[in-house]
ZADO-1210 file (C-alpha; in nm, 4 decimals, padded with zeros to 6 digits):
<atoms>
<atom x="08.0825" y="-05.7958" z="00.6697" code="MET" pos="1"/>
<atom x="07.9572" y="-05.8570" z="00.9799" code="ASP" pos="2"/>
<atom x="07.8808" y="-05.4861" z="01.0426" code="ARG" pos="3"/>
<atom x="07.6864" y="-05.5070" z="00.7607" code="THR" pos="4"/>
<atom x="07.4929" y="-05.8152" z="00.8828" code="LYS" pos="5"/>
<atom x="07.4548" y="-05.6489" z="01.2420" code="SER" pos="6"/>
<atom x="07.3542" y="-05.3337" z="01.0915" code="ASP" pos="7"/>
<atom x="07.1163" y="-05.5081" z="00.8412" code="GLN" pos="8"/>
<atom x="07.0237" y="-05.7283" z="01.1890" code="SER" pos="9"/>
<atom x="06.9668" y="-05.3701" z="01.4065" code="ASN" pos="10"/>
<atom x="06.7456" y="-05.2554" z="01.0698" code="LYS" pos="11"/>
<atom x="06.5400" y="-05.5889" z="01.1024" code="GLU" pos="12"/>
<atom x="06.4920" y="-05.5473" z="01.4772" code="THR" pos="13"/>
<atom x="06.4094" y="-05.1707" z="01.4200" code="SER" pos="14"/>
<atom x="06.1573" y="-05.2374" z="01.1286" code="ASP" pos="15"/>
<atom x="06.0139" y="-05.5338" z="01.3321" code="SER" pos="16"/>
<atom x="05.9737" y="-05.2963" z="01.6224" code="GLN" pos="17"/>
<atom x="05.8401" y="-05.0065" z="01.4315" code="ASP" pos="18"/>
<atom x="05.5920" y="-05.2267" z="01.2885" code="ASP" pos="19"/>
<atom x="05.4559" y="-05.3513" z="01.6142" code="GLU" pos="20"/>
<atom x="05.4180" y="-04.9896" z="01.7472" code="SER" pos="21"/>
<atom x="05.2573" y="-04.9028" z="01.4269" code="LEU" pos="22"/>
<atom x="05.0050" y="-05.1969" z="01.4605" code="LEU" pos="23"/>
<atom x="04.9636" y="-05.0886" z="01.7901" code="GLN" pos="24"/>
<atom x="04.9036" y="-04.7300" z="01.6571" code="PHE" pos="25"/>
<atom x="04.6748" y="-04.8317" z="01.4196" code="ASP" pos="26"/>
<atom x="04.4725" y="-05.0186" z="01.6241" code="ALA" pos="27"/>
<atom x="04.4451" y="-04.7417" z="01.8613" code="GLU" pos="28"/>
<atom x="04.3479" y="-04.5019" z="01.5623" code="THR" pos="29"/>
<atom x="04.1345" y="-04.7618" z="01.4762" code="VAL" pos="30"/>
<atom x="03.9871" y="-04.7885" z="01.7630" code="LYS" pos="31"/>
<atom x="03.9455" y="-04.4000" z="01.7999" code="LEU" pos="32"/>
<atom x="03.8168" y="-04.4201" z="01.4305" code="LEU" pos="33"/>
<atom x="03.5635" y="-04.6355" z="01.5201" code="VAL" pos="34"/>
<atom x="03.4525" y="-04.3984" z="01.7870" code="MET" pos="35"/>
<atom x="03.4904" y="-04.1406" z="01.5933" code="ARG" pos="36"/>
<atom x="03.2643" y="-04.2907" z="01.3205" code="GLY" pos="37"/>
<atom x="02.9715" y="-04.3711" z="01.5546" code="ASP" pos="38"/>
<atom x="02.9721" y="-04.0363" z="01.6431" code="GLU" pos="39"/>
<atom x="02.9980" y="-03.9184" z="01.2935" code="LEU" pos="40"/>
<atom x="02.7096" y="-04.1900" z="01.2122" code="LEU" pos="41"/>
<atom x="02.5050" y="-04.0205" z="01.5065" code="GLU" pos="42"/>
<atom x="02.5199" y="-03.6814" z="01.3966" code="CYS" pos="43"/>
<atom x="02.4380" y="-03.7966" z="01.0123" code="VAL" pos="44"/>
<atom x="02.1450" y="-03.9939" z="01.1704" code="THR" pos="45"/>
<atom x="02.0698" y="-03.6733" z="01.3813" code="VAL" pos="46"/>
<atom x="02.0913" y="-03.4659" z="01.0868" code="TRP" pos="47"/>
<atom x="01.8966" y="-03.6883" z="00.8651" code="GLU" pos="48"/>
<atom x="01.6402" y="-03.6774" z="01.1261" code="GLU" pos="49"/>
<atom x="01.6036" y="-03.2824" z="01.1600" code="THR" pos="50"/>
<atom x="01.6382" y="-03.3004" z="00.7378" code="TYR" pos="51"/>
<atom x="01.3545" y="-03.5003" z="00.7329" code="GLY" pos="52"/>
<atom x="01.1814" y="-03.2664" z="00.9969" code="ALA" pos="53"/>
<atom x="01.2515" y="-02.9748" z="00.7817" code="LEU" pos="54"/>
<atom x="01.1688" y="-03.1490" z="00.4624" code="GLU" pos="55"/>
<atom x="00.8046" y="-03.2168" z="00.5982" code="GLU" pos="56"/>
<atom x="00.7702" y="-02.8715" z="00.7227" code="GLU" pos="57"/>
<atom x="00.8810" y="-02.7032" z="00.4137" code="MET" pos="58"/>
<atom x="00.6212" y="-02.9353" z="00.2445" code="GLU" pos="59"/>
<atom x="00.3469" y="-02.8076" z="00.4644" code="THR" pos="60"/>
<atom x="00.4447" y="-02.4559" z="00.4194" code="LYS" pos="61"/>
<atom x="00.4902" y="-02.5438" z="00.0463" code="GLU" pos="62"/>
<atom x="00.1085" y="-02.6861" z="00.0522" code="ALA" pos="63"/>
<atom x="-00.0506" y="-02.4146" z="00.2771" code="GLN" pos="64"/>
<atom x="00.1072" y="-02.1702" z="00.0738" code="HIS" pos="65"/>
<atom x="-00.0113" y="-02.2935" z="-00.2358" code="LYS" pos="66"/>
<atom x="-00.3495" y="-02.3154" z="-00.0940" code="GLN" pos="67"/>
<atom x="-00.3166" y="-01.9425" z="00.0144" code="GLN" pos="68"/>
<atom x="-00.2233" y="-01.9258" z="-00.3671" code="LEU" pos="69"/>
<atom x="-00.5102" y="-02.0344" z="-00.4974" code="GLU" pos="70"/>
<atom x="-00.7528" y="-01.8839" z="-00.2297" code="GLU" pos="71"/>
<atom x="-00.5792" y="-01.5324" z="-00.3828" code="ASN" pos="72"/>
<atom x="-00.6466" y="-01.6353" z="-00.7090" code="LEU" pos="73"/>
<atom x="-01.0156" y="-01.7179" z="-00.6413" code="VAL" pos="74"/>
<atom x="-00.9982" y="-01.3779" z="-00.4721" code="THR" pos="75"/>
<atom x="-00.8495" y="-01.1928" z="-00.7656" code="ILE" pos="76"/>
<atom x="-01.0855" y="-01.3516" z="-00.9951" code="ASN" pos="77"/>
<atom x="-01.3647" y="-01.2467" z="-00.7861" code="LEU" pos="78"/>
<atom x="-01.2159" y="-00.9021" z="-00.7653" code="LEU" pos="79"/>
<atom x="-01.1722" y="-00.8919" z="-01.1046" code="LYS" pos="80"/>
<atom x="-01.5362" y="-00.9771" z="-01.2266" code="ARG" pos="81"/>
<atom x="-01.6519" y="-00.7594" z="-00.9444" code="ARG" pos="82"/>
<atom x="-01.4516" y="-00.4400" z="-01.1525" code="GLU" pos="83"/>
<atom x="-01.5872" y="-00.5971" z="-01.4866" code="GLU" pos="84"/>
<atom x="-01.9427" y="-00.5472" z="-01.3321" code="GLU" pos="85"/>
<atom x="-01.8669" y="-00.2063" z="-01.2093" code="LEU" pos="86"/>
<atom x="-01.7045" y="-00.1045" z="-01.5519" code="LEU" pos="87"/>
<atom x="-01.9937" y="-00.2110" z="-01.7109" code="GLN" pos="88"/>
<atom x="-02.2390" y="-00.0322" z="-01.4492" code="SER" pos="89"/>
<atom x="-01.9994" y="00.2702" z="-01.4860" code="GLN" pos="90"/>
<atom x="-02.0493" y="00.2562" z="-01.8635" code="GLU" pos="91"/>
<atom x="-02.4087" y="00.2339" z="-01.8554" code="LYS" pos="92"/>
<atom x="-02.4552" y="00.5263" z="-01.5761" code="SER" pos="93"/>
<atom x="-02.2582" y="00.7142" z="-01.8211" code="THR" pos="94"/>
<atom x="-02.4745" y="00.6292" z="-02.1439" code="LYS" pos="95"/>
<atom x="-02.7720" y="00.6768" z="-01.9635" code="ASP" pos="96"/>
<atom x="-02.6258" y="00.9808" z="-01.8023" code="LEU" pos="97"/>
<atom x="-02.5284" y="01.1252" z="-02.1720" code="ALA" pos="98"/>
<atom x="-02.8994" y="01.0309" z="-02.2685" code="GLU" pos="99"/>
<atom x="-03.0222" y="01.2493" z="-01.9745" code="LYS" pos="100"/>
<atom x="-02.7892" y="01.5420" z="-02.0926" code="GLN" pos="101"/>
<atom x="-02.8889" y="01.4983" z="-02.4398" code="GLN" pos="102"/>
<atom x="-03.2613" y="01.5232" z="-02.3015" code="GLY" pos="103"/>
<atom x="-03.2160" y="01.8150" z="-02.0950" code="TRP" pos="104"/>
<atom x="-03.0119" y="01.9717" z="-02.3433" code="GLU" pos="105"/>
<atom x="-03.3236" y="01.9612" z="-02.5785" code="SER" pos="106"/>
<atom x="-03.5268" y="02.0843" z="-02.2990" code="GLU" pos="107"/>
<atom x="-03.2949" y="02.3360" z="-02.2243" code="LYS" pos="108"/>
<atom x="-03.3339" y="02.4443" z="-02.6104" code="GLN" pos="109"/>
<atom x="-03.7390" y="02.4418" z="-02.5859" code="GLY" pos="110"/>
<atom x="-03.6864" y="02.6591" z="-02.2763" code="MET" pos="111"/>
<atom x="-03.4599" y="02.9083" z="-02.4130" code="LYS" pos="112"/>
<atom x="-03.7458" y="02.9165" z="-02.7094" code="TYR" pos="113"/>
<atom x="-04.0149" y="02.9683" z="-02.4802" code="VAL" pos="114"/>
<atom x="-03.7910" y="03.2293" z="-02.3449" code="VAL" pos="115"/>
<atom x="-03.7564" y="03.4130" z="-02.6405" code="ASP" pos="116"/>
<atom x="-04.1178" y="03.3588" z="-02.7236" code="GLU" pos="117"/>
<atom x="-04.2039" y="03.5334" z="-02.3737" code="LYS" pos="118"/>
<atom x="-03.9872" y="03.8089" z="-02.4540" code="ASN" pos="119"/>
<atom x="-04.1512" y="03.8535" z="-02.8040" code="TYR" pos="120"/>
<atom x="-04.5077" y="03.8502" z="-02.6626" code="GLN" pos="121"/>
<atom x="-04.4602" y="04.0122" z="-02.3457" code="ALA" pos="122"/>
<atom x="-04.7938" y="04.1811" z="-02.3513" code="ALA" pos="123"/>
<atom x="-04.9825" y="03.8713" z="-02.4142" code="ARG" pos="124"/>
<atom x="-04.8049" y="03.7047" z="-02.1163" code="ASN" pos="125"/>
<atom x="-04.9216" y="03.9622" z="-01.8854" code="HIS" pos="126"/>
<atom x="-05.2828" y="03.8361" z="-01.9244" code="THR" pos="127"/>
<atom x="-05.1943" y="03.4704" z="-01.9462" code="LEU" pos="128"/>
<atom x="-05.0018" y="03.5243" z="-01.5707" code="GLU" pos="129"/>
<atom x="-05.3620" y="03.6970" z="-01.4709" code="THR" pos="130"/>
<atom x="-05.5088" y="03.3609" z="-01.5969" code="GLU" pos="131"/>
<atom x="-05.2899" y="03.1553" z="-01.4302" code="LYS" pos="132"/>
<atom x="-05.2943" y="03.3252" z="-01.1222" code="GLN" pos="133"/>
<atom x="-05.6912" y="03.3023" z="-01.1328" code="LYS" pos="134"/>
<atom x="-05.6693" y="02.9317" z="-01.2471" code="MET" pos="135"/>
<atom x="-05.4403" y="02.8511" z="-00.9682" code="GLU" pos="136"/>
<atom x="-05.6875" y="03.0466" z="-00.6765" code="MET" pos="137"/>
<atom x="-05.9971" y="02.8031" z="-00.8551" code="LYS" pos="138"/>
<atom x="-05.7370" y="02.5057" z="-00.8475" code="LEU" pos="139"/>
<atom x="-05.6715" y="02.5622" z="-00.4862" code="LYS" pos="140"/>
<atom x="-06.0591" y="02.6029" z="-00.4354" code="GLN" pos="141"/>
<atom x="-06.1235" y="02.3048" z="-00.6451" code="VAL" pos="142"/>
<atom x="-05.8560" y="02.0860" z="-00.4112" code="MET" pos="143"/>
<atom x="-06.0171" y="02.2492" z="-00.0665" code="LYS" pos="144"/>
<atom x="-06.3743" y="02.1333" z="-00.2063" code="HIS" pos="145"/>
<atom x="-06.1970" y="01.7931" z="-00.3441" code="ASN" pos="146"/>
<atom x="-06.1068" y="01.7650" z="00.0347" code="THR" pos="147"/>
<atom x="-06.4311" y="01.8499" z="00.1676" code="TYR" pos="148"/>
<atom x="-06.6162" y="01.5878" z="-00.0523" code="GLN" pos="149"/>
<atom x="-06.3461" y="01.3313" z="00.0370" code="THR" pos="150"/>
<atom x="-06.4104" y="01.3816" z="00.3957" code="CYS" pos="151"/>
<atom x="-06.7636" y="01.3621" z="00.3559" code="LYS" pos="152"/>
<atom x="-06.7617" y="01.0567" z="00.1153" code="ILE" pos="153"/>
<atom x="-06.5571" y="00.8642" z="00.3758" code="LYS" pos="154"/>
<atom x="-06.8420" y="00.9502" z="00.6503" code="ALA" pos="155"/>
<atom x="-07.0838" y="00.8336" z="00.4291" code="MET" pos="156"/>
<atom x="-06.9113" y="00.5389" z="00.3831" code="GLU" pos="157"/>
<atom x="-06.8800" y="00.4799" z="00.7496" code="LYS" pos="158"/>
<atom x="-07.2738" y="00.5659" z="00.8131" code="GLU" pos="159"/>
<atom x="-07.3289" y="00.2712" z="00.5041" code="VAL" pos="160"/>
<atom x="-07.0820" y="00.0389" z="00.6636" code="GLN" pos="161"/>
<atom x="-07.2608" y="00.0925" z="00.9763" code="LYS" pos="162"/>
<atom x="-07.5921" y="00.0423" z="00.8564" code="LEU" pos="163"/>
<atom x="-07.4820" y="-00.2857" z="00.6724" code="VAL" pos="164"/>
<atom x="-07.3518" y="-00.4136" z="00.9727" code="GLN" pos="165"/>
<atom x="-07.6766" y="-00.3257" z="01.1733" code="GLU" pos="166"/>
<atom x="-07.8891" y="-00.5022" z="00.9291" code="LYS" pos="167"/>
<atom x="-07.6594" y="-00.8257" z="00.9347" code="ARG" pos="168"/>
<atom x="-07.6376" y="-00.7943" z="01.2743" code="SER" pos="169"/>
<atom x="-07.9523" y="-01.0115" z="01.4649" code="PRO" pos="170"/>
<atom x="-07.9899" y="-00.7718" z="01.7205" code="LYS" pos="171"/>
<atom x="-08.1361" y="-00.5460" z="01.5221" code="THR" pos="172"/>
<atom x="-08.4174" y="-00.2963" z="01.6280" code="ASN" pos="173"/>
<atom x="-08.5641" y="-00.3295" z="01.2527" code="ASN" pos="174"/>
<atom x="-08.5238" y="00.0651" z="01.1788" code="ARG" pos="175"/>
<atom x="-08.4574" y="00.0268" z="00.8484" code="TRP" pos="176"/>
<atom x="-08.5834" y="-00.2479" z="00.6251" code="ARG" pos="177"/>
<atom x="-08.5101" y="-00.2663" z="00.2346" code="PRO" pos="178"/>
<atom x="-08.8279" y="-00.2648" z="00.0256" code="ASN" pos="179"/>
</atoms>
C-alpha cells in the first residue's frame, strides 16, 4: 500500500506540475492568441476599410454605368426616330419616284404615238419642219428685237428719271416745264 500511496502521491505531484505548466502554457498561449487576435482584428479592420472603399467605388462605377446606359438609351431612341423619319422619307421618295415613273411611262407612250404618227405622216412633217425652222428664225429675230427694245426702254427710263430729278431739283435751268 505504501507503494500505492507513493505512486499516488507521485502521480498527484506530477499532475499538479502538469497543471501549473499547462497554466503557464495557457497564459503564454493566451498572450500569443490575444496578440494574434489583435493582429487579426487589425487585418479585419483594414479589410473592412478596403471593402468599404471598393463598395463605394463599385457604387460610383455602377452609377456612372447607369448614367451611360441612360444616355445610350436616349441616343438609341433618337437614332430609332431618325431611322423612322428616314424610312418615311424613303417611302415617300419611292412613292414619288413611282408616280414620276408612271408619268414618264405615260409620256413615253405619248411620244411613241408621236413617233408612230411621224412615220405615218413623213411628207407632212417635212413641211412642218420647214415651217418650224422659219418660226425659230423668226423667234430669234423677235428675241433680238425684244432685247433691243428692252435696252431702248431702259435708256428711256433713265432719261425720264433724269428729267424727273431735274424737275424736282431746285437748281434747274427751266428747260422743260409741264403745260
